[in-house]
TISEMAR-848016 format. One record per residue (C-alpha): x, y negated, z; residue in one letter. Coordinates in steps of 0.5 Angstrom, whole numbers, padded with zeros to 4 digits, always signed. Example, Ala and Ser with C-alpha at 12.3 -4.5 7.8 and 13.67 -1.06 7.14 Angstrom:
TISEMAR-848016
+0025+0009+0016A+0027+0002+0014S
end
This chain:
TISEMAR-848016
+0000+0000+0000M+0002-0007-0002K+0004-0011+0004D-0002-0016+0006I+0003-0022+0005D+0005-0020-0002F-0002-0020-0004I-0004-0027-0001L+0002-0030-0005E+0001-0026-0011A-0002-0030-0017D-0008-0028-0021A-0004-0025-0027L+0000-0021-0021K-0006-0018-0018I-0009-0016-0024R-0002-0012-0026E-0002-0009-0019M-0010-0007-0020V-0009-0004-0027M-0002+0000-0025N-0006+0003-0019R-0001+0000-0014E-0007-0002-0010V-0014-0002-0010S-0019-0008-0011V-0022-0007-0005S-0016-0007-0001T-0014-0014-0005I-0021-0017-0004T-0021-0015+0004S-0014-0018+0005G-0017-0025+0002F-0023-0025+0006I-0019-0023+0012E-0015-0029+0010R-0021-0034+0009M-0024-0032+0016K-0017-0033+0020N-0016-0040+0017K-0023-0043+0016N-0024-0045+0023P-0018-0049+0023T-0018-0052+0016V-0025-0052+0015N-0024-0051+0007F-0030-0046+0006L-0037-0048+0005A-0041-0041+0003E-0038-0034+0003D-0040-0028-0001R-0036-0023+0003F-0041-0017+0003D-0043-0018-0005E-0035-0019-0007A-0034-0012-0003M-0039-0009-0007E-0036-0011-0013Q-0029-0009-0011A-0032-0002-0010A-0035-0002-0017Q-0029-0005-0020A-0025+0001-0017D-0030+0006-0019A-0030+0003-0026V-0022+0003-0026L-0022+0011-0024S-0026+0012-0030N-0021+0008-0035G-0026+0003-0036G-0023-0003-0034A-0023-0009-0038V-0022-0017-0038G-0017-0022-0036A-0019-0022-0029L-0021-0015-0028F-0021-0014-0020G-0018-0021-0019V-0022-0025-0013P-0022-0032-0014M-0026-0038-0010S-0029-0045-0013M-0031-0052-0011K-0038-0052-0008E-0040-0056-0014S-0041-0050-0019F-0047-0046-0019D-0046-0039-0018V-0052-0035-0018A-0055-0033-0011G-0051-0038-0008M-0053-0046-0006Q-0050-0052-0009T-0051-0058-0005T-0046-0063-0006G-0045-0063+0001G-0052-0066+0002L-0056-0065+0008L-0062-0066+0004S-0060-0060-0001R-0059-0055+0004K-0062-0048+0002G-0062-0050-0006Y-0060-0043-0008V-0058-0043-0016Q-0061-0037-0020E-0056-0038-0026N-0048-0039-0026D-0045-0045-0029A-0042-0044-0036D-0035-0044-0033V-0037-0039-0028V-0041-0034-0033R-0034-0034-0037K-0030-0032-0031L-0035-0027-0029K-0035-0024-0036A-0027-0023-0035E-0028-0019-0029G-0027-0024-0023A-0030-0023-0017I-0032-0029-0013I-0031-0029-0006I-0033-0036-0004G-0035-0043-0005K-0030-0049-0002T-0032-0056+0001N-0032-0062-0003T-0034-0069-0001P-0041-0071-0002E-0043-0071-0009L-0036-0070-0011C-0035-0078-0010F-0029-0079-0006C-0022-0077-0006Q-0022-0074+0001E-0026-0068+0003T-0032-0069+0009D-0039-0069+0009N-0045-0068+0013K-0047-0061+0012L-0040-0058+0012Y-0035-0063+0016G-0028-0065+0014R-0023-0060+0011T-0016-0061+0014N-0009-0060+0010N-0006-0053+0012P+0001-0056+0012W-0001-0061+0018N-0009-0061+0020L-0008-0068+0022E-0007-0070+0014R-0012-0070+0009T-0013-0065+0004A-0015-0070-0001G-0021-0069-0006G-0026-0068-0009S-0023-0061-0010S-0020-0061-0003G-0023-0055+0000G-0020-0051-0006E-0014-0054-0006G-0013-0052+0002A-0016-0045+0000A-0010-0044-0005I-0005-0047-0001A-0006-0042+0005I-0007-0036+0000G-0014-0035+0001A-0016-0033-0006A-0012-0031-0012A-0014-0037-0016V-0019-0043-0016G-0023-0048-0020L-0024-0055-0019G-0027-0061-0023S-0023-0068-0023D-0027-0075-0025I-0022-0079-0021G-0016-0075-0019G-0020-0070-0016S-0016-0064-0018I-0010-0067-0018R-0010-0071-0011F-0011-0064-0007P-0006-0061-0012S-0001-0066-0010H-0003-0066-0002F-0003-0059-0001N+0003-0056-0006G-0001-0052-0011V-0002-0052-0019I-0008-0056-0021G-0010-0057-0029F-0015-0063-0031K-0018-0061-0038S-0018-0067-0043G-0025-0070-0045K-0030-0065-0048G-0026-0059-0047Q-0029-0055-0042V-0037-0055-0041S-0040-0058-0035Q-0047-0055-0035V-0048-0052-0028G-0043-0057-0025S-0047-0061-0020F-0048-0067-0020P-0048-0067-0028F-0045-0073-0031V-0050-0077-0036E-0046-0083-0038D-0042-0082-0044P-0036-0086-0041W-0036-0082-0035Q-0036-0076-0039Q-0030-0078-0042R-0026-0078-0035M-0029-0071-0033L-0024-0065-0033G-0026-0058-0030I-0020-0054-0029G-0016-0049-0025P-0013-0050-0018I-0007-0044-0018A-0001-0041-0015K+0003-0041-0022S+0003-0045-0028V+0002-0039-0032R-0005-0038-0028D-0007-0045-0030A-0006-0043-0037K-0010-0037-0037L-0016-0040-0033I-0016-0046-0038Y-0016-0041-0044S-0022-0037-0041L-0026-0043-0040I-0024-0048-0045A-0028-0050-0051E-0022-0049-0056H-0016-0045-0057R-0010-0047-0054I-0005-0048-0060E+0002-0046-0060K+0007-0051-0060L+0015-0052-0059D+0017-0056-0053L+0023-0058-0056S+0020-0062-0061S+0017-0067-0055F+0020-0073-0052T+0019-0073-0045I+0018-0080-0041N+0020-0079-0034V+0016-0085-0030F+0021-0090-0027R+0019-0094-0021T+0015-0100-0022T+0011-0106-0018D+0006-0100-0016F+0008-0097-0009P+0012-0091-0009L+0015-0087-0003S+0023-0086-0003N+0022-0079-0003E+0018-0079-0010S+0023-0084-0013V+0028-0079-0011K+0024-0073-0014I+0023-0077-0020L+0030-0078-0021N+0032-0071-0020N+0027-0069-0025V+0030-0073-0030Y+0037-0071-0029L+0034-0063-0030S+0031-0065-0036L+0036-0070-0040K+0040-0064-0042D+0035-0060-0045A+0030-0064-0048F+0030-0071-0051M+0028-0075-0045T+0027-0083-0044V+0025-0087-0038R+0020-0093-0041E+0014-0097-0039P+0008-0093-0039L+0003-0096-0044P-0004-0098-0041Y-0002-0096-0034L-0004-0103-0031E-0011-0103-0034E-0012-0096-0032S-0015-0097-0025A-0019-0103-0027L-0022-0099-0033F-0023-0093-0028W-0027-0097-0023Q-0031-0101-0028E-0033-0094-0031I-0035-0091-0025M-0039-0097-0023S-0042-0098-0030I-0049-0097-0027D-0048-0100-0020G-0048-0093-0017G-0055-0093-0018E-0055-0086-0021A-0051-0083-0016T-0056-0087-0011R-0062-0083-0013K-0059-0076-0012V-0056-0078-0005A-0062-0081-0003F-0067-0075-0005E-0073-0080-0005N-0069-0085-0009G-0071-0090-0004K-0065-0090+0001G-0060-0096+0002S-0053-0095+0002P-0052-0101+0006L-0057-0098+0012S-0054-0091+0011A-0047-0094+0012Y-0048-0098+0018M-0052-0093+0022K-0046-0088+0021D-0041-0093+0023R-0046-0094+0029A-0048-0087+0032N-0046-0082+0026G-0053-0080+0025K-0054-0082+0018A-0056-0077+0013E-0051-0079+0008I-0043-0080+0010H-0040-0086+0010R-0035-0085+0005Y-0041-0084+0000L-0045-0090+0002S-0039-0094+0002W-0037-0092-0005A-0044-0094-0007L-0044-0100-0004I-0037-0101-0008G-0040-0099-0014A-0046-0104-0014S-0040-0110-0013L-0036-0108-0018F-0041-0106-0023K-0039-0109-0030P-0043-0115-0034S-0046-0113-0040P-0041-0118-0043K-0035-0114-0040R-0038-0107-0042V-0037-0110-0049D-0030-0112-0048Q-0029-0105-0045L-0032-0101-0051S-0027-0105-0055Y-0021-0104-0050L-0022-0097-0049L-0023-0096-0057D-0016-0099-0058A-0013-0095-0052G-0015-0089-0055D-0012-0090-0062Q-0006-0093-0059F-0005-0087-0054L-0007-0082-0060E+0000-0084-0064G+0004-0085-0057Y+0003-0078-0055L+0003-0074-0061E+0010-0071-0059N+0011-0074-0052R+0009-0072-0045L+0009-0076-0039V+0012-0074-0032V+0009-0079-0027M+0007-0079-0019P+0000-0077-0017V-0001-0082-0011Y+0004-0086-0008H+0005-0082-0002T+0005-0075+0001V-0002-0073+0004A-0003-0079+0009P-0007-0078+0016P-0015-0077+0015H-0018-0084+0013G-0012-0087+0009I-0014-0085+0002V-0021-0087+0003Y-0019-0094+0006K-0014-0095+0000E-0018-0093-0006I-0025-0096-0003F-0023-0103+0000S-0027-0109-0003I-0020-0112-0003K-0019-0108-0009K-0013-0104-0007T-0015-0099-0012F-0011-0103-0017L-0005-0101-0013K-0006-0094-0011Y-0010-0091-0017M-0007-0092-0023P-0003-0086-0023F-0009-0082-0022A-0014-0086-0026A-0009-0086-0032Y-0011-0079-0034A-0019-0080-0033N-0019-0087-0036T-0016-0084-0043W-0019-0077-0042G-0013-0074-0042L-0011-0067-0040P-0006-0067-0034S-0002-0061-0030L+0000-0062-0023T+0006-0058-0021V+0009-0058-0014P+0016-0061-0014I+0019-0062-0007G+0017-0064+0000K+0018-0070+0004D+0022-0070+0011A+0016-0067+0015D+0015-0062+0010G+0009-0065+0006M+0009-0063-0001P+0010-0067-0007I+0007-0066-0014G+0008-0069-0020L+0003-0069-0026Q+0005-0068-0033I+0000-0072-0038I-0001-0071-0046G-0006-0071-0051K-0012-0067-0052N-0009-0061-0057G-0002-0061-0054N-0004-0057-0048E+0001-0051-0049D+0007-0056-0049A+0004-0059-0042I+0004-0052-0039F+0011-0050-0042S+0014-0056-0039L+0010-0055-0033G+0013-0048-0033S+0020-0051-0034F+0019-0055-0027L+0016-0050-0023E+0023-0045-0025K+0027-0051-0023E+0024-0054-0017F+0021-0048-0014G+0013-0049-0015G+0008-0046-0010Y+0010-0044-0003A+0004-0041+0001R+0002-0044+0008V+0004-0039+0013Q
end
């Protein structure tokens, strides 16, 4: 029997290999991950809902199929977790809202259906902020998720529960979504691999809340949270609406981000310099200003505020009549509001930052111009850059930095907002740690269609700098 630590650290491809070689049963693997969830959830609080009994039944069925020689599927026998926002038949999809407790779904999200078809066994759904509307994970229904490296620090959001789950090895691989760094914040903060898909590349059908606005749709990316770059590539290849075209990384120029006026920790600067030194002898490597970086955070905020937050408010307040300001004041006063203050304050901000009709026209022009420029700029170029200016800070700091009426998001969001604003694919890879042992990740951004080059560069950096390391 394989050692349990070996199983918990194994990625999805390794798990499948062990299963197919009959080195260990699917039941043993699945029970190992379930026990890990049970042991770690009381302190980390990453799990929103489990399906342990059903998963063990599926595992037993998989073992029977395997013994009869009928095992098929790229994820056969692989236990995985996913963000609470994805519909799974027989499980709730609440978005962390008290008002949606008990909303059991009859159908799977498109991405869930595809993963199940490849043999994946879903063992649980992981925590998110309410309506996935914050870069920190806390809500009135399931509570706050803690960073497993340091429980006093944030796990990020909105896929914070998933980032924490993979960091502790509670599943072989996971799934998240990202409209404002929501895969990449947790990946960077928890020391895992995360891939945000580009605009329109993965179906959002069965993801809650469904993004209706076309500009917000361009910012949304659904993708894997994983232990390895090869797993991230595999999961993306299974859920994407297009085939991954094979590319030669040697034909790409790599732009390694250089320090600017935006805040950035000394550890991050040092890591960027080390990455540049590791790349410059093997690839055409430059350190030049990144076009449209300064504008990205403002455009992101304006797009997220396009309707003043009205569509989100109607979902948050099920009767459509609630007041974000009243909810915020009540939550601050006694903590008994139905809506978490993170969501109510974000909605207040959306109403304040709602662009005027004239500004919407300007945005349309600016986005079209930026899209055209970046289509050429990123034709044979990848960008390596930070996700956030620091490692995971104490709970509440990210929320204050991004949702301040003083517009501090202009300083702190450009790195994360860039891939969202321009609808670009982005892969986050753990590169190192700070003096306190907190993970630091960097993201690799390219254009839609160049995902293979992004994954190739991610694999190179993973090998050079160590990649994923499980929290013990």
